[in-house]
N, C-alpha and C positions, 0 to 999 in steps of 0.2 A: 503494499499500499503505499509506502514511504518513498521518496523522491531518491535521488543520488546520495550515496554515500548514508543512507539512512535519514536522511533529512525529511521534516514534515514539511509536503508541498502547501501552502497557503494561497487563498484567495482573499480579497480584501473589498468588502461590499462597503460603498461610499467612500471610497478610495480616493475621489477628489477633493474632498473635505478636511478641514483641519484637525480632526479626531482620524479618518480614514489616513492621514499623512504621519500620524505619530503610529498608528499602527505598522504601517510600513516600514518606517525606521526603527521600530524596535524589532521586527522579522529581521531586517539586515543587519540588525545588532547581534544576530544569532547565526552566524554563517553555519557554523558546524551541527546545530540543531534544526533550522529551519530555512526555507528557500520562498521565494515570490512568484509565485507562477500565474497569477488571474487577477485583475482588479475588475470592479464594476462601479458604476456611477449614470445619474440619468444626465448629468454635464458632459455631454459627449465630447466636446472640444478639451475639456482639462482633462479628461479622461483617456483621451489620446495620446496627450502630452506626459500622461502618470506613466503610460502602460510602454509609449515610446523611451521612457529615460530609463525603465528598469527592466525592459525587455521582459515583459508580461502581458498575456493575453488580455483582451481589453474585450468586455462585455459590456452592452447598455440595459440589458436585463440581468438581475441577479439570479433569476430562475435559472438562466442557462449557464452561469457561473456555477449555481450550486450543482448542476448534473454533469458537469464537466469531471470525467474519471481521473483526469490528472492532480484533481484537486485532493487532499486530505483531510484539510481543518479550513473553515472558514471563520474571520471577524466580521464582525458588525460596528461599523464606525457610523451609523447613520443614526438620527432622532430616534429617541427612544420607542416612539409608538410605532415605529417598524420594525421593532425587533422581532415580534412573536411571529409574524407572517415569514419574516424572512429567515430565521431560526430554523422555524419548522419545515422551512421546503429545504435546507441544508441536512438537518436532520433525516427527514425523508430519504435523502440521497445518500445517506451513510456519511455523512460529512460531521467530525468535531465541530465544537462551535466555542467561540471566544466571542462574549458581546459586551460591548461598553454598559456602563449604569448609565439609566436604570435598567433593568432587563425588560420591563414592559412599564404600561401606566397604570394598570390594574394588575391585583395578586392574580386573580382567575387567568389571566392570561400566561402569567409565567409560570403557574403552575403547571398547566400545559405544556410549556416549554421543558420543564424537569421531567414531566411524566414521558414525554416522547423521547428525549434522550435516553432516559431509562430502558425504556422498551426497547428502545433501537441499538441498544448498548455502545453508545458513543459518549463522549466526554462533553461535558457543559460547565465552561468558566464563565465568573464576571470578572470584568475589570474593576477590581478595588486595590488597587495599587498602593494606596495609603497604609493598606494592612503590612507591608512588607518595609517600611520605613523603620529604621532604627528605634526612634523612640515609643513607636507603637508597638513594635515587636518585645521590647522590654517590658514596656506596660501590661501586656498579655501575661507574659512571664511572671511577673510580679501577681498578678491576680489569681493565675492558674496556681502558683506556689503557696498561694494562704498568707501573703505576708502583707495585705491590705485587712485581711481577715473578714467576716461577716458583713456584707455590705450595708449600710445605714444609709446614704444620698447620694444622687449625682446630679449634677448641674452640666447641661449642654448647650452651648450658644456656638453660633454661626452668623456671618454677615457675609454677602455676596453681592454687592449692589451693581444693579443694572438701571440703565437708564430707559425712556421711553423709546430711545432709537434701538437700543437693543431689540426688545418686543417688538417693534416694528419692522426688523429685519427679516421677518419669514411670518408668512400669513398663519402657519400652525403655532406661533408662538404666543402662549399667553390666553389659548382658548381651550375649553372643555373638549370640542371636538377635536382638536389637532394635537394640543399637548397633553391633555388628560391630568392637568395640575400644573402647580407653579413651583415655587420654591422648593415644596416638599419633595418631588420627582426630577427635580432638575438641578437646583444647586445644593440641594441639602443630602444626597445619597451618602457621600463620603462620610462627612461626619456624624452621620446618625449609623452607621456601617460600623465605625470604629468605636462608638458608645455602644452598640450592642453585644460589639464582638466580646468587650470588657465585661458588661453587666448581664446580659442575657436579654430576653424579651420579658418586658413588662406584662404584667395580668390584665393591667386596666389603665383607661388612658380618657383624660377630659383634655379638651382642646378649644382653642379659639382660632380660628383661621381668618385673615381679612384681605379684601385688598385696600392695603391702606395709602397707596402713594400713586399708581399707575393708574391714569384713567381710561387707556384703551385696552384694558386686558381684563378677563373674567375671571381668571384664577386667581389664587392668592400669593401676594408677596409678603407676607408675614404671617408667622403661625407660632402659637406658642400653647403648651401643653404642661398637665402635672401627670405625673405617672406613679402607677403604684404596682411593686414587685412582688412575685410572690410569698419572699421573706418577710414582706414589710416594709422593705425600704421604701423612700419615696424619691422622686427625681422633680426636675424643671427642665425644660427644654425651649429653645428658643431659635427660630430662624427666620432670616429676611433677605430682600434684595433693596432694600430701603435707605440703611444707614450706614455712613462712613463717620470713623475708619472701621476697616473689616476687622473683625474678630473670629476666631477660630480656638475654642477654649473647651474643655471637656475637665472637669474635676469629681473625682469619686473618694468618698469619704468612708471607711469598714471602720471597723472596733479596734484593728490593731494599728491604723495607719490611713494616708490619704495619698491619691495620685494626682498632680495638676500637668495637664497636656496643654501646651499652649502653641499652636501649628507643630512645628519641629521639635520643639523643647518640653524635657520631661522633669518633673520634681517628684520626688519622692520622700515623704514624711514619714517616722515611725514612731508611734506613741511609746513611752517607757513602759506602761501598763496597758493592756486592752482597754478601753473606753466600760466597756459593760462590765468588766471586773472592778475596775475602778468603784463605778458607781454603787456596788453593792458591797465593797470593803471599806472605802474611805470615810473615816469619823471624825474629820476635823483637823487642827482646830478652826481653819476658815471654812465658814460654810460655802466659799464659792471656789474651792478647790478642784484642781482639773488634772487628769494626767499630762504630764508633760512631755511634747512631741517636737522632733526635731529632725529637721531635713537631712536625709541620708546620702553621701556621695553616692553615683552609680554609674557605672560604665555601661557605654550603649554598645552593642554588640555590632561589629562590622558585617555587612550584608552586602555582598559584592554583585547581586543580582536585586535593582532596585527599578522602580517604575514600571514601564510599559513593557521593557526589554527584558525585566525580571518576570512579568508574568507569562511573555512568550517562551521562555527558556521553561518555567516550571509546568505549562502547558504541553509542549513537545514531549518533557520527559514523562509526563502523567497519561500519555498517549504511547508512548514508546514503553515505557517501565512501569506503568501505573503508581507514579509517584503521587502524593495527596496535593489536589489542586489548593492552591492560597485561598480560592474562594472556590467551592463549587457552586452549581446553580442552587442546591439545597439552602446554602447560606446567603446568596444574593438574595431570596425571598424575606429575608427578615427586614431590610431596610424598605423595601416596597409594602410589606404589611403594615410596618410601624406607620408610614406616610400614610396610605390609605384609612389609617385606622383615625389618625387625626383629622383627615378631612371629612370622614363620617361623623365623628363624635361633633365638631362643630356643625354641621350640616343639621344633624338631629337634634342638638342641643342636650345630648346625655352623652355619660362616659360609654365607652365602646370596650368589652373585654374580649380579650385574645385567647384563643385565635380568631380572627376577623371573620365575619359572615361573607365571605368572597360575593354571592351571590347577590345579598343585599346591598353590598357594595357597588355591584355593576347596574343593579335597579337606579340606584342614586346618581352615576354618572351618564347612563342612558337617559334620565329625564335632563340633566345639566347639559348633555350636548346637544339634544333635540331643543332646549329652550335657547342654549348661547347665554344665558344669564350666571350672574354671580352676586346677585342681590344680598342674599344672605351671609358674603363676604364683606360687604362694604361696612366701614367703621360705623359706629352710631353714632348720630348728630346732634349736637347740643339742644337743649329746648331754646327757642327763642326768646328774647329777654323782654319782658314787659313794661 
């Protein structure tokens, strides 16, 4: 199945776009494991340029690329609403699939992708490359080894400012029918994925999503939620495309210590005595006593394979020798289910229990796509002064 010297032969769908170009570069960065053999895009002029530059076969139809017997694996660099249809076409032809985030706009669509890949016996990976950044790898290790203790609280916030010009750059952007969501399925999947990888899924979500600043979009540009976890831990999250300066921060507090992630920086604090133990044994003399907590010196691991090139290398070895994927399709579902749950909670005005009722969410999306309205997302207006 593999190409020359055992390399995985890749086809890139959406090859003429910025993300598609990132996929091409990642494939070319792994010459011992991968080779680029085919590209596809609806922009025929740019497609021909890309194909000529890399000596790849050009397809204006992604379906034709997916049926090419010389292609072993397909990467999807297209907008997320197109992923389900394209992934299923590739899987039906026995191709392995590495898809950009988000996997889809709706959980039900992404689940079909996972089920199809499992039934066909092919690999399905998701491009959550931030998982293999040194600070995140170390944070996962600290959580898994129990050094943070029983989780008590998580706070996660991310802002990725976008102007009206950004939303006007594509007719599909900012619409329920075209994008099937706003900040939660486009800009926030990476921080959501890292948070959920560290904390696991909450059991209940209360959310308020609003279109706060952008007049020409239907979907949310701001989302805030309260989380409750199975062990009783609580969380607060906030995501937006409205504020500057940008922020990307996640804090996790446990009985034994705390993790602070700020972009690529990691701080770890260790409690001299676990907070729950101190609470039960402390007897004064100061009624305001608390356990000492000190920042620890930590060494970040050296990760030779990072970013999209690291994902491609891992994906190739997963195909060749069943190496564990950095983010298999099943885990790619997490951030999408979380995002869908926030929207569901906001529009119903009720808390949402997880696992999400995907069929109920589909009904809500069908209604929003049909009406093209996001009125429930608009911020409350102050009462007129009398």
